VEXNUKOL-954238 format. One record per residue (C-alpha): x, y, z. Coordinates in steps of 0.001 Angstrom, whole numbers, plus 500000, padded with zeros to 6 digits. Each point is the difference from the previous one (the first is absolute). Layout:
XYZ
...
***
This chain:
815897926807638760
499007497259497584
496561501541499592
501600503404499297
502262498525497336
497024498206498501
498119503302499864
502965501746498357
500323497200497437
496316500291499191
500365503765499483
503061499436497790
498247497357497873
496978502273499677
502251502876498924
501840497954497372
496777498531498659
498411503465499844
502987501446498135
499991497155497480
496257500361499493
500273503766499562
502851499589497526
497996497553497887
496935502224500209
501945503098498933
501597498197497076
496562498784498918
498560503525500249
502936501445498069
499458497479497224
496324500975499844
500584503756500122
502915500105497568
498946497160497711
500446500727496262
496909501319498259
498447496976498296
498390502182497382
503058501882498726
499940498165496689
496312500675499459
499940503624501028
502066503029499003
501388500347503532
503631499261500782
503029499217497877
498668496718498671
496812501729498908
502044502596498016
501973497222498305
496748498224499068
498545503181498567
503136500446497888
499310496606498464
496409500967499204
501131503274498342
500552499138496304
501677501957497195
497690500737497037
501031499993496291
499662503792499882
502582500366502758
497477500680502769
499193497896503084
496747498382501088
499121498371503378
498354496622499748
496688499349501697
501672498035502825
502219502954500827
497117502470499832
498025497787502369
502945499902502449
500190503814499982
496268500324500583
499961497477502865
502875501663501813
499052503602499152
503476500638498580
501258501892496980
503079499506497817
502241501982497609
502734498859497587
503012502345499983
502166499967496900
503680499402500421
502150503011499214
497254502634499618
498122499458503284
496693500503498171
496884497983500845
499265498013496836
497062498078501551
497753500333503041
496890498349501380
496620501625499565
499586500733503724
503166502110500221
499488502764502610
500273503563498731
502839500909502356
502258497381498491
502500501568497571
500820498612496541
503716500684499979
502692498951502477
503639500754500352
502511497373500974
500149501432503567
496214499890500306
499864496457498748
502617499030502577
498027501687502765
496563498745499008
501239496455499531
500927499744503680
497304502284501371
496707501645499143
498451501954497122
497447502502501360
499626497741503069
499427496918497840
502478497251501008
501697498887496789
501421496724498788
501813499476496704
500815497330497467
502079499958496804
498220499914496652
502791499485497514
502233503063500350
497114502053501338
498685500242503585
496464499098501098
499079501907503156
496879498967501929
498334502370502440
498282498040502781
497090501385502033
500963502467502718
500728498424503422
500170496518498442
503771499529500521
502700501476502157
503333500530498240
503388500634501572
501211503261498485
503666499590500907
502374497047500155
500021499038503699
501917496760500503
503541499106499086
500627496677498303
502032498832502983
497003500724502207
497741497870497818
502544497179499890
500349500060503783
496233500118500531
499728496418501453
502763500719502497
498415503354500814
496626498368500606
501654497407502237
501687502813501912
496700501777500431
498327496798501132
502762499322502530
499822503552501317
496230499726500361
500332496632501712
502592501398502416
497750502964500723
497022497789500694
502148497766502209
501248502978502004
496436501200500442
498988496504501057
502827499802502548
499143503429501365
496368499010500456
500536496458501326
502780501028502368
497454502010501941
497598497064499978
502806497662501046
500956502236502907
496381499926501130
499366496301499378
503173498596501604
499290501025503638
496374498909499662
500993496544498736
502571499702502789
497358501017502524
497523497410498719
502678497306500171
500804500998503593
496389499795501213
499846496161500298
503270500054501944
498418502084502753
502302502967499497
498967503604500540
499320501522496609
499944503682499156
500239501384496470
500503503696499360
496783501371498599
501294501805496939
500435499491496273
497634498595497414
498685497272502292
499220502235502941
496562498498500667
501297496435499816
502791500794502474
497475501520502409
497762496922499721
502976497700500650
500963501976503118
496426499763501244
499932496228499444
503319499619501818
498726502042502926
496823497919500252
501937496740499816
502358501088502775
497024501090502098
498207496688499439
503180498078500768
500422501911503267
496388499372501013
500324496304499083
503130499643502100
498213501651502914
497104497558499680
502328497017499721
501987501124503038
496791500580501938
498741496523499121
503334498410500928
500066501896503307
496414499023500717
500668496310499348
503132500117502137
498134501779502814
497049497603499936
502351497015499989
501827501373503026
496813500871501895
498447496560499420
502986498055501307
499508500805503719
496266499154500297
500453497010497727
502821498662502180
497761500347503054
497180498104498264
502398497235498985
501467499815503508
496645499777501784
498727497500497431
503071497806500533
499511500116503822
496346499019499653
500901497216497561
502496498525502482
497910500543503152
498759496589501237
497324501652502139
498194501265496882
497538497750498192
501067498213496822
497608502060497885
501473503282501277
503521498713499456
499184499097496382
498534503440499398
503101501569501565
502145497934497634
498012501271497025
500415503579501268
503744499488500319
500329498467496510
497967502774498396
502011502591501899
503193498463498618
498490500191496545
499045503639500557
503524500742501201
501438498424496858
497617502056497854
501099503208501723
503643499071499498
499308499189496346
498241503312499508
502902501899501513
502601498080497967
498027500403496759
499782503746500594
503736500274500667
500866497982496896
497601502036497886
501616503310501013
503566498621500137
500178500535503748
501056496420500761
503811499667499843
501223497058497915
502973498419501720
502021498262497322
502074497027501085
501060496578498798
497017497663500236
499817496234499568
496539499571498534
499893496276500700
500723500603503682
497455502819500036
497304497665498660
500877497398502630
499647502565502783
496645501170498645
498760496396499672
501046499105503553
498360503108501444
496771499304498138
499899496299500916
500536500824503690
496831502088499867
498111497178498276
499192498016503156
497546497692498212
502360499233497097
497416500892497382
502549501865497862
503112497896499349
502782501906498206
502454498402497585
503221501849499175
501923499574496731
503108502140499647
503641499406499168
502927501794501522
501169501257496622
496782501888499395
499384500907503585
503186501902500817
501897503096498938
496974502310499730
500010503637501110
496736501059501622
498124500908503172
499666496742501910
497167501097502304
497909501451497163
500461496895497872
499079497767502936
496908502174500553
498977499481496382
500285496209500276
498121499955503342
497201502079498479
499601497483497170
499949497085502467
497357501753502104
498038500790496828
499893496257499159
498843499242503543
497324502708499941
498407498889496727
500147496277500746
498455499506503467
499686496241499417
503753499738499531
502326499588497006
503490498940499030
502492502863499349
503214499947497955
502852502476500309
502839500146497506
502619502367498651
501441499879496474
502122502085497683
499089501078496457
501356502665497643
501983501842502638
497121500042502499
499157498002503120
496460498689500242
498286499134503298
496886497879499430
497220499346502522
497413497493498757
497168498059501630
497511497313499000
497033501739501570
496822501240498371
501966502406497773
498518502987498205
497673500462497038
501040501747496819
497893503002500974
501663500200503421
503405499614498383
499208502826497575
499071502277502907
503220499118501804
502031500929496915
498111503096498864
498009501535502879
502056502383502143
499954499704503760
497700502352501875
503076501758501456
501221500836496485
496676500603498240
498196503319499696
496881498348498610
497193498067501643
501451498753503290
496898497893500723
500954497368497425
501500496925501645
503751499842499461
502819497805501254
501317500556503499
503031501794501331
502052496821500102
500262499670496217
500517503750499607
502974499862502365
501442497069498035
499822502084496822
501555503021501705
502875497949501418
500685498490496567
499985503491498450
502437501199502674
502393497278498785
499547500928496334
497687497033499403
496392499118499378
497270497584501091
497934497663497829
496775498261501054
498788496809498357
498667496486500276
502169497384501667
500937496624498568
497665498418502594
497134502308498909
500558502202503023
501308503567500283
503552500903499000
502051503139500556
503417500631498416
502247502754501373
502641500986497441
502964501832501536
502737501819498128
503398498667501010
501474503515499565
497140502420500712
500721503440498551
497456501974501988
501121498991503467
501904503235500618
496957502033499065
497730498419502620
***
């Protein structure tokens, strides 16, 4: 809706600006079209020209009149003629040399009144007083238009500004009504399209009626929505097929793998078998255990990825959880090559709501990751802390650590299970992926970095009040 209002505001601003521009332009054109004639004092045209000619017409000692050269030149330039009508008699007592033949030499008072405001033989006339006599100038035909009858009342002229304002307001209202009539149709067409576009990212079914001014756009939007829903359905089918395949493979591998582990354990413990065979059986058993763990990790990672793993929320003491994980790991470390040191206080370890088994799995994966990448052994530290409303579980070792390039890949390169790109590029294993997924299930995140002892460090930040738990 904000985009629609923005569009309406833009139309309104454009309309107002256009009206203002048109008003200024029309005023400018009116001033040009109806500007006063700059040459009225130099030519015989118009009322000012008649008054100027009256000044140039001089009375001679013998009682006659003579036009000065300036006046004669004005008459010649404008192509006009002039007569001087005597007061009282109506006789023409002087006229210019170019007086047309159809112009009479005597006028009654009624004729003078008529010709003063109109035309003489189609010549528009203007007049000026010369003493008590009347100088009448005949301008060239079609040079001026004269109003033959009084048209406007004085009150109308006085109220002209208010009348113009009324006309302007009426025109503005008319334009506004036209604008509303036009834009209302556009608005009715635009609104459902905008709503449809906003609904697309939310995964909703979108259908816009294909009518109105934006018919083609509505049809294109419906087509896009249909394709998106189709792609989403196909993607879900592929994801479900992959999840089912992983689950099926995991289930099918368990039985033969258990048999391999069982026979390998019997051979390893059989005193009748040579020492070399027993050692090889031990290696087979250990690798089988590793394979079993990988299958379990693959299955768990798939379930977490597709939200198929239920998250059982309960009160968890993180300090106690770390102790359990450390004891379990140290019991497996028969040679004691990986001592674990625990640093956690009861205040930071308790009163946390989370899935205990998943969190323990995350810590165990990090402990096994330290063991895997440091075959010569290393010292491992476990600790839990609290900062800015979050609990932080830290697993750090003093092993060989990671390079900056390896650390960059850990932070930026997606896991092969989540990447649609080149799957042949070496990426981190399932163990770290599961740690990240478990943290995300608790509304948290995972950070990789260098340890204080120049080893590898992993921080699991957990939200004390995860908001997305109910959605998983």
